[in-house]
Each structure stands twice: as structure tokens, then as C-alpha cells.
LOKOL-993956 format. One record per residue (C-alpha): residue in three letters; x, y, z. Coordinates in nm, 3 decimals, always signed. Layout:
% residues N
+------+---------+---------+---------+
| voke |       u |       v |       w |
+------+---------+---------+---------+
|  Ala |       X |       Y |       Z |
...
+------+---------+---------+---------+
This chain:
% residues 223
+------+---------+---------+---------+
| voke |       u |       v |       w |
+------+---------+---------+---------+
|  Met |  +0.000 |  +0.000 |  +0.000 |
|  Ile |  +0.139 |  +0.337 |  -0.095 |
|  Trp |  +0.054 |  +0.632 |  +0.124 |
|  Met |  +0.052 |  +0.973 |  -0.035 |
|  Leu |  +0.128 |  +1.273 |  +0.179 |
|  Ala |  -0.049 |  +1.591 |  +0.076 |
|  Cys |  +0.113 |  +1.923 |  +0.157 |
|  Val |  -0.118 |  +2.205 |  +0.252 |
|  Trp |  +0.020 |  +2.551 |  +0.179 |
|  Val |  -0.043 |  +2.799 |  +0.457 |
|  Pro |  +0.018 |  +3.160 |  +0.354 |
|  Glu |  +0.269 |  +3.347 |  +0.565 |
|  Glu |  +0.134 |  +3.632 |  +0.777 |
|  Thr |  +0.208 |  +3.980 |  +0.648 |
|  Pro |  +0.376 |  +4.238 |  +0.876 |
|  Glu |  +0.038 |  +4.415 |  +0.903 |
|  Glu |  -0.132 |  +4.093 |  +1.016 |
|  Arg |  +0.141 |  +4.025 |  +1.271 |
|  Leu |  +0.108 |  +4.379 |  +1.406 |
|  Ala |  -0.268 |  +4.339 |  +1.449 |
|  Gln |  -0.219 |  +4.012 |  +1.637 |
|  Ala |  +0.056 |  +4.163 |  +1.853 |
|  Ser |  -0.179 |  +4.445 |  +1.956 |
|  Gln |  -0.400 |  +4.183 |  +2.123 |
|  Lys |  -0.111 |  +4.084 |  +2.352 |
|  Val |  -0.005 |  +4.433 |  +2.460 |
|  Ile |  +0.066 |  +4.488 |  +2.830 |
|  Phe |  +0.126 |  +4.817 |  +3.010 |
|  Ala |  +0.503 |  +4.775 |  +2.969 |
|  Ser |  +0.441 |  +4.825 |  +2.596 |
|  Val |  +0.237 |  +5.138 |  +2.666 |
|  Glu |  +0.523 |  +5.278 |  +2.876 |
|  Lys |  +0.744 |  +5.274 |  +2.565 |
|  Leu |  +0.527 |  +5.547 |  +2.413 |
|  Gly |  +0.652 |  +5.784 |  +2.681 |
|  Ser |  +0.433 |  +6.061 |  +2.819 |
|  His |  +0.085 |  +6.089 |  +2.668 |
|  Arg |  -0.286 |  +6.128 |  +2.744 |
|  Tyr |  -0.524 |  +5.834 |  +2.719 |
|  Thr |  -0.900 |  +5.874 |  +2.703 |
|  Ala |  -1.164 |  +5.604 |  +2.670 |
|  Gln |  -1.540 |  +5.648 |  +2.644 |
|  Val |  -1.784 |  +5.358 |  +2.665 |
|  Arg |  -2.159 |  +5.356 |  +2.613 |
|  Arg |  -2.342 |  +5.037 |  +2.713 |
|  Arg |  -2.705 |  +4.956 |  +2.635 |
|  Glu |  -2.884 |  +4.640 |  +2.746 |
|  Tyr |  -3.205 |  +4.508 |  +2.597 |
|  Arg |  -3.462 |  +4.240 |  +2.674 |
|  Gly |  -3.613 |  +4.174 |  +2.336 |
|  Asp |  -3.673 |  +4.522 |  +2.193 |
|  Glu |  -3.702 |  +4.688 |  +2.534 |
|  Leu |  -3.412 |  +4.902 |  +2.657 |
|  Val |  -3.360 |  +4.803 |  +3.022 |
|  Ser |  -3.027 |  +4.969 |  +3.104 |
|  Glu |  -2.799 |  +5.240 |  +2.966 |
|  His |  -2.468 |  +5.362 |  +3.108 |
|  Glu |  -2.176 |  +5.577 |  +2.996 |
|  Glu |  -1.823 |  +5.554 |  +3.131 |
|  Arg |  -1.518 |  +5.773 |  +3.076 |
|  Val |  -1.156 |  +5.708 |  +3.172 |
|  Gln |  -0.867 |  +5.954 |  +3.140 |
|  Ile |  -0.504 |  +5.880 |  +3.220 |
|  Asp |  -0.232 |  +6.146 |  +3.196 |
|  Trp |  +0.087 |  +5.943 |  +3.192 |
|  Ile |  +0.454 |  +6.037 |  +3.244 |
|  Asp |  +0.591 |  +5.745 |  +3.446 |
|  Trp |  +0.496 |  +5.532 |  +3.747 |
|  Asp |  +0.583 |  +5.817 |  +3.985 |
|  Asn |  +0.394 |  +6.079 |  +3.787 |
|  Phe |  +0.047 |  +6.008 |  +3.652 |
|  Ser |  -0.320 |  +6.088 |  +3.702 |
|  Tyr |  -0.620 |  +5.859 |  +3.669 |
|  Met |  -0.983 |  +5.967 |  +3.649 |
|  Arg |  -1.292 |  +5.748 |  +3.594 |
|  Glu |  -1.651 |  +5.863 |  +3.559 |
|  Val |  -1.969 |  +5.656 |  +3.534 |
|  Asp |  -2.283 |  +5.837 |  +3.418 |
|  Asp |  -2.112 |  +6.174 |  +3.482 |
|  Arg |  -2.033 |  +6.073 |  +3.840 |
|  Glu |  -1.668 |  +6.056 |  +3.943 |
|  Val |  -1.582 |  +5.722 |  +4.098 |
|  Met |  -1.204 |  +5.775 |  +4.103 |
|  Asn |  -0.978 |  +6.078 |  +4.073 |
|  Leu |  -0.614 |  +6.025 |  +4.159 |
|  Val |  -0.292 |  +6.220 |  +4.110 |
|  Val |  +0.063 |  +6.093 |  +4.172 |
|  Ile |  +0.350 |  +6.345 |  +4.148 |
|  Asp |  +0.706 |  +6.263 |  +4.254 |
|  His |  +0.585 |  +5.962 |  +4.460 |
|  Gln |  +0.330 |  +6.177 |  +4.643 |
|  Thr |  -0.029 |  +6.063 |  +4.606 |
|  Trp |  -0.362 |  +6.246 |  +4.637 |
|  Gln |  -0.713 |  +6.107 |  +4.597 |
|  Leu |  -1.028 |  +6.313 |  +4.560 |
|  Lys |  -1.285 |  +6.209 |  +4.820 |
|  Lys |  -1.663 |  +6.207 |  +4.776 |
|  Asn |  -1.691 |  +6.533 |  +4.971 |
|  Gly |  -1.474 |  +6.710 |  +4.711 |
|  Val |  -1.165 |  +6.731 |  +4.933 |
|  Trp |  -0.826 |  +6.606 |  +4.813 |
|  Glu |  -0.670 |  +6.367 |  +5.063 |
|  Gln |  -0.301 |  +6.280 |  +5.056 |
|  Arg |  -0.239 |  +5.907 |  +5.067 |
|  Pro |  +0.069 |  +5.745 |  +5.227 |
|  Asp |  +0.156 |  +5.505 |  +4.943 |
|  Ala |  +0.110 |  +5.511 |  +4.565 |
|  Glu |  +0.167 |  +5.138 |  +4.516 |
|  Pro |  -0.197 |  +5.023 |  +4.565 |
|  Tyr |  -0.301 |  +5.267 |  +4.293 |
|  Arg |  -0.025 |  +5.148 |  +4.061 |
|  Val |  -0.158 |  +4.795 |  +4.105 |
|  Gln |  -0.511 |  +4.917 |  +4.032 |
|  Met |  -0.391 |  +5.096 |  +3.718 |
|  Arg |  -0.219 |  +4.781 |  +3.590 |
|  Ser |  -0.544 |  +4.588 |  +3.623 |
|  Ser |  -0.785 |  +4.849 |  +3.483 |
|  Trp |  -0.606 |  +5.044 |  +3.208 |
|  Asn |  -0.696 |  +4.811 |  +2.919 |
|  Thr |  -1.047 |  +4.924 |  +2.829 |
|  Trp |  -1.022 |  +4.753 |  +2.490 |
|  Asp |  -0.959 |  +4.410 |  +2.642 |
|  Gln |  -1.244 |  +4.449 |  +2.890 |
|  Phe |  -1.500 |  +4.481 |  +2.610 |
|  Val |  -1.340 |  +4.340 |  +2.294 |
|  Gly |  -1.158 |  +4.048 |  +2.460 |
|  Pro |  -1.448 |  +3.801 |  +2.404 |
|  Phe |  -1.425 |  +3.875 |  +2.028 |
|  Glu |  -1.046 |  +3.832 |  +2.006 |
|  Lys |  -1.025 |  +3.491 |  +1.834 |
|  Ala |  -1.293 |  +3.583 |  +1.582 |
|  Leu |  -1.166 |  +3.929 |  +1.485 |
|  Val |  -1.096 |  +4.003 |  +1.120 |
|  Trp |  -0.848 |  +4.283 |  +1.051 |
|  Lys |  -0.861 |  +4.466 |  +0.716 |
|  Asp |  -0.546 |  +4.665 |  +0.651 |
|  Leu |  -0.612 |  +5.022 |  +0.531 |
|  Gly |  -0.252 |  +5.133 |  +0.498 |
|  Glu |  -0.011 |  +5.351 |  +0.690 |
|  Ser |  -0.056 |  +5.692 |  +0.847 |
|  Glu |  +0.109 |  +5.913 |  +1.110 |
|  Gln |  +0.006 |  +6.037 |  +1.455 |
|  Asp |  +0.212 |  +6.261 |  +1.683 |
|  Gly |  +0.510 |  +6.201 |  +1.455 |
|  Arg |  +0.481 |  +5.821 |  +1.487 |
|  Lys |  +0.395 |  +5.572 |  +1.213 |
|  Val |  +0.065 |  +5.394 |  +1.268 |
|  Gln |  -0.117 |  +5.119 |  +1.079 |
|  Leu |  -0.487 |  +5.169 |  +1.004 |
|  Tyr |  -0.743 |  +4.887 |  +1.014 |
|  Glu |  -1.111 |  +4.811 |  +0.988 |
|  Val |  -1.231 |  +4.537 |  +1.222 |
|  Asp |  -1.505 |  +4.283 |  +1.164 |
|  Val |  -1.588 |  +3.940 |  +1.302 |
|  Asp |  -1.574 |  +3.595 |  +1.143 |
|  Pro |  -1.898 |  +3.424 |  +1.257 |
|  Leu |  -1.745 |  +3.080 |  +1.201 |
|  Lys |  -1.480 |  +3.149 |  +1.467 |
|  Ile |  -1.719 |  +3.267 |  +1.739 |
|  Ser |  -1.736 |  +3.030 |  +2.034 |
|  Gln |  -2.091 |  +2.921 |  +2.114 |
|  Lys |  -1.987 |  +2.795 |  +2.459 |
|  Arg |  -2.000 |  +3.135 |  +2.628 |
|  Asn |  -2.297 |  +3.257 |  +2.831 |
|  Leu |  -2.287 |  +3.585 |  +2.640 |
|  Ile |  -2.212 |  +3.512 |  +2.274 |
|  Pro |  -2.035 |  +3.777 |  +2.058 |
|  Lys |  -2.261 |  +3.867 |  +1.766 |
|  Ser |  -2.110 |  +4.156 |  +1.572 |
|  Ile |  -1.831 |  +4.413 |  +1.579 |
|  Ser |  -1.737 |  +4.691 |  +1.339 |
|  Gly |  -1.514 |  +4.994 |  +1.347 |
|  Ser |  -1.167 |  +5.133 |  +1.292 |
|  Val |  -0.838 |  +5.096 |  +1.480 |
|  Ser |  -0.496 |  +5.263 |  +1.455 |
|  Ile |  -0.194 |  +5.073 |  +1.590 |
|  Asp |  +0.147 |  +5.222 |  +1.664 |
|  Gln |  +0.398 |  +5.032 |  +1.450 |
|  Ala |  +0.687 |  +5.052 |  +1.699 |
|  Thr |  +0.502 |  +4.922 |  +2.007 |
|  Ala |  +0.182 |  +4.751 |  +1.875 |
|  Val |  -0.018 |  +4.976 |  +2.110 |
|  Arg |  -0.362 |  +5.090 |  +1.993 |
|  Val |  -0.350 |  +5.469 |  +1.971 |
|  Tyr |  -0.703 |  +5.512 |  +1.837 |
|  Ala |  -1.014 |  +5.297 |  +1.813 |
|  Glu |  -1.383 |  +5.348 |  +1.755 |
|  Val |  -1.584 |  +5.026 |  +1.750 |
|  Gln |  -1.939 |  +4.908 |  +1.806 |
|  Leu |  -2.005 |  +4.556 |  +1.928 |
|  Ser |  -2.302 |  +4.344 |  +2.022 |
|  Ser |  -2.339 |  +4.026 |  +2.230 |
|  Thr |  -2.649 |  +3.816 |  +2.297 |
|  His |  -2.791 |  +3.543 |  +2.520 |
|  Asp |  -3.148 |  +3.426 |  +2.455 |
|  Asp |  -3.357 |  +3.748 |  +2.447 |
|  Tyr |  -3.083 |  +3.957 |  +2.616 |
|  Thr |  -2.861 |  +4.185 |  +2.406 |
|  Lys |  -2.573 |  +4.407 |  +2.512 |
|  Asp |  -2.457 |  +4.678 |  +2.272 |
|  Val |  -2.132 |  +4.866 |  +2.339 |
|  Arg |  -1.977 |  +5.164 |  +2.167 |
|  Leu |  -1.609 |  +5.210 |  +2.254 |
|  Gln |  -1.391 |  +5.507 |  +2.165 |
|  Leu |  -1.030 |  +5.535 |  +2.278 |
|  Arg |  -0.742 |  +5.762 |  +2.192 |
|  Arg |  -0.382 |  +5.818 |  +2.294 |
|  Glu |  -0.261 |  +6.166 |  +2.208 |
|  Asp |  +0.014 |  +6.418 |  +2.287 |
|  Ile |  +0.252 |  +6.121 |  +2.263 |
|  Gly |  +0.596 |  +6.231 |  +2.379 |
|  Gly |  +0.453 |  +6.570 |  +2.466 |
|  Asp |  +0.487 |  +6.784 |  +2.777 |
|  Ile |  +0.217 |  +6.643 |  +3.005 |
|  Lys |  +0.144 |  +6.878 |  +3.296 |
|  Leu |  +0.024 |  +6.737 |  +3.626 |
|  Gln |  -0.092 |  +6.980 |  +3.894 |
|  Ser |  -0.056 |  +6.884 |  +4.255 |
|  Pro |  -0.374 |  +6.940 |  +4.462 |
|  Ala |  -0.143 |  +7.109 |  +4.715 |
|  Glu |  -0.075 |  +7.380 |  +4.453 |
|  Lys |  -0.449 |  +7.439 |  +4.405 |
|  Lys |  -0.501 |  +7.535 |  +4.767 |
+------+---------+---------+---------+
């Protein structure tokens, strides 16, 4: 009996495809390589039961970043501040609910919190990761850095049906820094479903003033 071995040709990934995949693995150490910059993320979530809107929320995050000893972090939910923090030269202040800035003894707990909460993209787009389709739109420039432009879509055949909340659709545009694989801009809309429940999310994020002169003001100076 003669066995015939068939060779299946698998096309090699292009640099643009590798960059898109690398952006899914980015950690904050990659973000640090951008240097000082401002990061903003806005999220609008709507939840439905059938055609009935049962919940709607908006969230905004802003991070002014220089290094781990100099940064600010602000998070709002439905126009209500839930966190406002400033770290300057190791010294840490947090804005309390009564509107008074309180100096904190140690910045490390807030550094840990930042490491776990900075990746807004992963929080919402993570469930779609294995099914994402990246369409390369060419090269551009932002803040003097080369970026790659993409449109994102989803391959329905790659969506896992084993999740409680099943990804349904995603569309939008993304810009990725070529040197670090960090997303510097994204605007996407995504939808997930389970039975008659649907969650729609609109996510916008931007990193700007990259390498610029980010000014942090100590609450002590405001007094």
C-alpha cells in the first residue's frame, strides 16, 4: 500500500497581520514605551430584553501618563466621578466624595489598580479576540509616529458558542502604533447576545500628545 502525503500551503502572515495580532497581547510595559501621553476612553453600554431598553450607562476614563511616579487617573460613570487620583514625585492624592483632596501614604496600591484596569479595549473586545478580522487600510502618522490603520469585523465561524454571552457583531476602525503595537485610536461598536438579552457597546479610545509635555498639577498647589 502506498501512502501519499499531501502538503497544505499555509500563507505566511504579512507584517500588518502580525502587528494586528501583537496588539492583542499588549501589556502596560508596551504602553510605557510610548513615553508621556494622554489616554482617554469612552464607553456607552445599552442592554435590551427583546426590543425593550432596560439599562444604559456611559463611562469615561482619562489617564495622563509620564511614568509610574507621575500620573493621574480619572474614571466617571454616568457623569459621576468614581475615582480621581494624582501621583506626582511619589506623592499621592485622591479626591474624596466630599470634594476634598486627601493625601495618601503610598502610591503602590493605585499602581496595582492601574495595571489591572487600564486596558479598556480588552475588557470589552476580549471576548471577540479569536474571531476578529483585521482589514489593513494602509499607513498613516500620529504625533510624529507611524501607525497602521485597520477596519475590524468578526468571522462568525470562529465565534465560540460555549460562552454565556455570545459575541454577535463588531465593526469599526483601529490605529496601531507600528513601533510598540499599542492601539493609539479605536472606535468600534459591538453586540453580544444570550437568549432574548442583548448588550450593545460603543467604545472610543485615543492616545494623544505622545511624547509631549504632560502637565500634572498637585492638589497642594491648588489650595
